[in-house]
N, C-alpha and C positions, 0 to 999 in steps of 0.2 A: 236410505239407513242400513239396506242389507249389506252393502259394501262397505260401511263403515265399521260393521260389526265384525266382517272379515277382514277388514285391516287391523283391527284391536286382537284379534286371534291371531292372525299371523305373526305379529309383533310380539306376542305372548310366548306363542310356541317357539320363535327364535330365541327369545331370552331362556327359556326353559331349557333349550338345546345348548345354549352357550353356558349356564351356570352347571348344566350337568356335565357337561365337558370338563369344566374346570373342576368340578367336585371329583370327578371320576379321576383327573390327573393327579390329585392332591390324596386322595382316600386310600388306604393301603390295607390289603386283606391277604392272609396267606403269605405275608413277607413280599408281596408286590402291589404295584398301583392297580386299583381293579379296571383300569382304562388298558392294561396290557391283557386282559382275559378276551378271548376271542367272541365270547357272547357279547359282553359289552359294546366291542368294537362294532359287531353286526349292528347292535342295538343302534347307536349313533349314527352309523350310516343309514338307517332304515328312517329314521327321525329327521337327517337333513333332506332326505329324499322326499317325505311328507311335506315338510315345510316348504321347499323347492315347488312342489307341483301344487301347493294350495297358494304360494304366490302366483303362479302361471293362471291358475283358474279365475283368480280375483283379477290379475291384471286383464286377461280376456273379457270379464264381464264388465270391466269397468270402459275400455275400449267400445264396446258395442253398447254400452250405455251413453257415453259421450257421440258415438256415431248416430246415436236414435235407430238404432238397427229395430226392424220389426220383432224380433225374437230376444229383444234384451231383457223381458221381464223374465222369461225362462232363464236365460243364463244367469241373471243376476239371482235366481231363486236356487240354479243348480250351485251356485258359487256359495250362497249362503249355507245350503245343506252340507255340501262337500267340506269346506272350508272349517266350519264350525266342528263337525264330526271329526276330522284328521287332525285339526289343531288340540281338539280335547285329548285325543289319544297320544299324541305328541307329549303334551304337557303332564298326562298321567303316565306315559312311560317316563318322562324324565323324572317325576317324583319317585318310580322306582328305582332309577340310579342312586338316590339318595337314601335309600332304605327308610326306616323310621324316622331320619331326621328331617325328611320330607315334609312331614307333618307339622314341623314346628316353624313358628311364625318367623323366626330368624333367617329362615330361607324362604324366598318370595314363590318360590314354586308350587306351595300350596294355595297361595291366592290365585294363580294363573289359573290353577285346575278348576278351581271354583267359578272364577269368571267366566272360563270357556264353556263350562258346563251349563251356567244359565244363559250363555248366548246361544245356545242351542235350542233355547225355547223362546226367547226374546223376539219380538217383531214377527210372528208366526213361528211354531215350531217347525222342525225339520220336516214331520211327517206331512204339515202342511205343504211344504216347499216342493216335497215329492207329489204330492197332488197337483201343485202348479205345474209342474215339468211335464207330468203325465197328460194333463188336460191340453197343453201346448202340442206334445207329441200326437196325441189323439188327433185333434184338430187338424195338424199338417197330412196324416195319415187319410182323414176322410177326405180332404181337399184333394190330395194326390189321385185316390181311388176313385172319386167322381170325375176326375179328368180322364183317367187311363182305364178305369175299371179292369184292373188286372192285379191279382195276387202277386204275381212276379215283379211287378213294377213296386209293391209296397215293400217287397224284400230288397230291391234295386234302392229304393230309397233310405232303408235302413243301412244298406251297406254303404253307401255314397256318403251317407252324412259321418259314419264311422271314419273311411278313407278321409273325408276332408278334416276332422280333427287330428287325424294322424299326419296328414300333410301340410296343415297349418304348422305344427310345432317343427315338423323337420325343416320345413322352409324356414321358420324363424332362426333355428339353431344354424343353419346353412348361411344365412345373411350376417349373422353374427359372427360366425369363423371367418366368412371372406373379408367383413369390416375389419376384422381384429388383425388380418394379414396385412392389410393396406397400411 
């Protein structure tokens, strides 16, 4: 269920991004479109980045769930917490592009903001998701400390986990790039 909530939030954030982009292209202020202001351009670039990273996080959790990975619960909890928080912020920032009109029901962005906000609470609050993640990390640390008995091994475990995440995303990008060349 966590991933279904994440999927809905990603779709909502994408829609808010698209609607905000359209509105910013049409709305004029100070004799120019608001999309021509650099601040608006930066805001839209940030929103697009957040939507993309949310999708990647969701896909990674879904893949681990399909593969029945032993850490799937932790990654699904991470996805639920990260995606719902990030997508709520995307929807909220997109609402800001609309100004006061963002609160009118004729623009759906106000509904998406409310929906994403409630998804931070449904099926376990995001604070509980953080507890789930922490417990899994603690379990891994205790297991590794018992095996190796070294503080430096714990630091190495944390560093290698971070490097694995970075390597995973880099490898995925390289494979996509190579397949586009062929």
